[in-house]
C-alpha positions as CSV (number, residue, x, y, z in Angstrom):
1,X,11.4,34.6,-36.7
2,X,11.2,35.8,-33.1
3,X,7.4,35.9,-33.4
4,X,7.2,32.2,-34.4
5,X,9.5,31.3,-31.5
6,X,7.4,33.2,-29.1
7,X,4.1,31.6,-30.4
8,X,5.8,28.1,-30.1
9,X,7.1,28.5,-26.7
10,X,3.8,27.6,-24.9
11,X,3.5,24.5,-27.2
12,X,6.9,23.2,-26.4
13,X,6.4,23.9,-22.6
14,X,3.2,21.8,-22.6
15,X,4.9,19.1,-24.6
16,X,7.9,18.9,-22.2
17,X,5.6,18.9,-19.3
18,X,3.5,16.1,-20.8
19,X,6.5,14.0,-21.6
20,X,7.9,14.4,-18.1
21,X,4.6,13.2,-16.6
22,X,4.3,10.4,-19.0
23,X,8.0,9.3,-18.2
24,X,7.2,9.4,-14.4
25,X,4.1,7.3,-15.0
26,X,5.9,4.6,-17.1
27,X,8.9,4.5,-14.7
28,X,7.0,4.0,-11.4
29,X,6.5,0.4,-10.0
30,X,3.1,-1.3,-9.8
31,X,0.8,-0.4,-7.0
32,X,0.2,-3.0,-4.3
33,X,-3.0,-5.1,-4.7
34,X,-6.1,-3.5,-3.2
35,X,-6.5,-6.4,-0.8
36,X,-3.0,-6.0,0.6
37,X,-3.6,-2.6,2.2
38,X,-2.2,-2.1,5.7
39,X,-5.6,-1.4,7.3
40,X,-6.7,-5.0,7.2
41,X,-6.1,-7.5,9.9
42,X,-3.2,-9.9,9.5
43,X,-3.5,-13.5,10.6
44,X,-0.6,-14.9,12.6
45,X,0.5,-18.3,11.2
46,X,0.0,-21.0,13.8
47,X,-1.9,-18.7,16.2
48,X,-3.5,-20.7,19.0
49,X,-1.6,-24.0,19.4
50,X,-3.5,-25.4,22.4
51,X,-7.3,-25.7,22.7
52,X,-9.0,-23.8,25.3
53,X,-10.1,-25.6,28.6
54,X,-13.8,-26.0,29.0
55,X,-15.6,-23.3,31.2
56,X,-15.4,-24.1,34.8
57,X,-12.2,-26.3,34.7
58,X,-9.0,-24.5,35.6
59,X,-5.6,-25.9,35.9
60,X,-5.1,-28.4,38.8
61,X,-2.3,-26.4,40.4
62,X,-4.1,-23.1,40.5
63,X,-6.8,-23.0,43.3
64,X,-8.0,-19.9,44.8
65,X,-7.6,-19.8,48.6
């Protein structure tokens, strides 16, 4: 009986390890979508609110002396 227990020990060890990995795999949450990774640029809502002044025209109150 001890020989059978010793021979079954590696099988039981692999079974417990496999069940642990499977449980962790099933319990973890979904991964974020591929397009939502942090390395991409993020657009700011309502970025530029005023249109740029044409080249050569500055504000009336800021003249260089």
